[in-house]
Kinemage of the C-alpha trace (Angstrom):
@kinemage 1
@onewidth
@group {chain A} dominant
@subgroup {mainchain}
@vectorlist {calphas} color= white
{ca met a 1} P 0.000 0.000 0.000
{ca ala a 2} L 1.353 3.401 -0.981
{ca arg a 3} L 1.999 5.901 1.755
{ca pro a 4} L 0.668 9.472 1.378
{ca asp a 5} L 4.283 10.686 1.317
{ca asp a 6} L 4.958 8.455 -1.703
{ca arg a 7} L 2.109 10.117 -3.594
{ca leu a 8} L 3.379 13.553 -2.572
{ca asp a 9} L 6.876 12.635 -3.744
{ca glu a 10} L 5.423 11.598 -7.114
{ca arg a 11} L 3.595 14.910 -7.424
{ca ile a 12} L 6.760 16.839 -6.531
{ca ala a 13} L 8.739 14.847 -9.107
{ca ala a 14} L 6.110 15.657 -11.743
{ca leu a 15} L 6.338 19.377 -10.934
{ca val a 16} L 10.140 19.260 -11.109
{ca arg a 17} L 9.955 17.579 -14.534
{ca arg a 18} L 7.433 20.139 -15.766
{ca asp a 19} L 9.503 23.081 -14.548
{ca arg a 20} L 12.664 21.629 -16.100
{ca leu a 21} L 10.845 21.185 -19.417
{ca leu a 22} L 9.561 24.762 -19.278
{ca ala a 23} L 13.038 26.081 -18.466
{ca val a 24} L 14.581 24.191 -21.384
{ca gly a 25} L 11.801 25.273 -23.733
{ca ser a 26} L 12.087 28.911 -22.700
{ca thr a 27} L 15.859 28.836 -23.073
{ca val a 28} L 15.666 27.303 -26.533
{ca ala a 29} L 13.028 29.858 -27.559
{ca met a 30} L 15.239 32.670 -26.240
{ca trp a 31} L 18.201 31.447 -28.315
{ca val a 32} L 16.017 31.178 -31.421
{ca val a 33} L 14.832 34.756 -30.934
{ca leu a 34} L 18.345 36.041 -30.219
{ca val a 35} L 19.785 34.413 -33.341
{ca phe a 36} L 16.838 35.627 -35.433
{ca val a 37} L 17.236 39.200 -34.213
{ca phe a 38} L 20.973 39.059 -34.838
{ca leu a 39} L 20.537 37.720 -38.376
{ca val a 40} L 17.825 40.244 -39.236
{ca ser a 41} L 19.581 43.261 -37.739
{ca ala a 42} L 23.185 42.492 -38.761
{ca pro a 43} L 22.777 43.638 -42.402
{ca ser a 44} L 21.567 47.062 -41.290
{ca val a 45} L 24.431 47.643 -38.840
{ca pro a 46} L 26.888 50.260 -40.214
{ca gly a 47} L 30.190 48.422 -40.069
{ca pro a 48} L 31.677 45.018 -39.330
{ca ala a 49} L 32.988 46.089 -35.919
{ca leu a 50} L 29.449 46.784 -34.725
{ca val a 51} L 28.298 43.411 -36.070
{ca val a 52} L 30.950 41.817 -33.864
{ca val a 53} L 29.778 43.875 -30.880
{ca leu a 54} L 26.176 42.884 -31.621
{ca gly a 55} L 27.185 39.212 -31.805
{ca leu a 56} L 29.150 39.404 -28.563
{ca ala a 57} L 26.231 41.107 -26.833
{ca met a 58} L 23.909 38.359 -28.086
{ca leu a 59} L 26.265 35.671 -26.777
{ca ala a 60} L 26.649 37.418 -23.427
{ca leu a 61} L 22.902 37.887 -22.993
{ca gly a 62} L 22.100 34.350 -24.065
{ca gly a 63} L 24.931 32.855 -22.036
{ca leu a 64} L 24.003 34.621 -18.816
{ca asn a 65} L 20.316 33.787 -19.206
{ca thr a 66} L 21.138 30.150 -19.952
{ca ala a 67} L 23.394 29.984 -16.900
{ca ser a 68} L 20.675 31.462 -14.704
{ca ala a 69} L 18.101 28.972 -16.002
{ca leu a 70} L 20.499 26.089 -15.309
{ca ala a 71} L 21.194 27.413 -11.808
{ca leu a 72} L 17.466 27.770 -11.139
{ca val a 73} L 16.728 24.208 -12.266
{ca arg a 74} L 19.637 22.861 -10.217
{ca arg a 75} L 18.578 24.807 -7.111
{ca tyr a 76} L 14.956 23.675 -7.446
{ca arg a 77} L 16.088 20.057 -7.851
{ca leu a 78} L 18.243 20.254 -4.711
{ca ala a 79} L 15.552 21.975 -2.629
{ca gln a 80} L 12.507 20.461 -4.309
{ca asp a 81} L 10.802 19.517 -1.057
{ca gln a 82} L 11.060 23.066 0.292
{ca val a 83} L 9.982 24.592 -3.019
{ca tyr a 84} L 7.081 22.355 -4.042
{ca arg a 85} L 5.635 20.818 -0.856
{ca pro a 86} L 4.050 24.071 0.432
{ca asp a 87} L 2.502 24.711 -2.997
{ca ile a 88} L 0.989 21.243 -3.162
{ca glu a 89} L -0.294 21.450 0.415
{ca asn a 90} L -1.892 24.835 -0.271
{ca leu a 91} L -3.511 23.566 -3.472
{ca asp a 92} L -4.859 20.532 -1.623
{ca ala a 93} L -6.233 22.754 1.164
{ca gln a 94} L -7.916 25.054 -1.377
{ca arg a 95} L -9.405 22.055 -3.189
{ca ala a 96} L -10.698 20.637 0.111
{ca ala a 97} L -12.185 24.012 1.094
{ca arg a 98} L -13.958 24.330 -2.253
{ca ala a 99} L -15.249 20.780 -2.018
{ca gly a 100} L -16.432 21.402 1.548
{ca gly a 101} L -18.128 24.663 0.596
{ca ala a 102} L -19.876 23.149 -2.427
{ca ser a 103} L -21.654 20.471 -0.355
């Protein structure tokens, strides 16, 4: 027989997977947009030196945002109980209150 903590651990694991997927998806989308903007704007930049600066700025922005997303996912994975358990407990309490009020 499954313990209630086992079910809670499964729910936490599902939330961690979902958040990791969203972080990866958002990071990929950011890189697509950054590369698109670079490719579209590079021809209108007056000079090759500014194209290099634009490319370096794109890499810096994308790199720092990617690093922060990785750090966030890592931190959430390490502290997943502290991050997700209160959310799940509050959602369960709200669901129980709605169910109790609807009767």
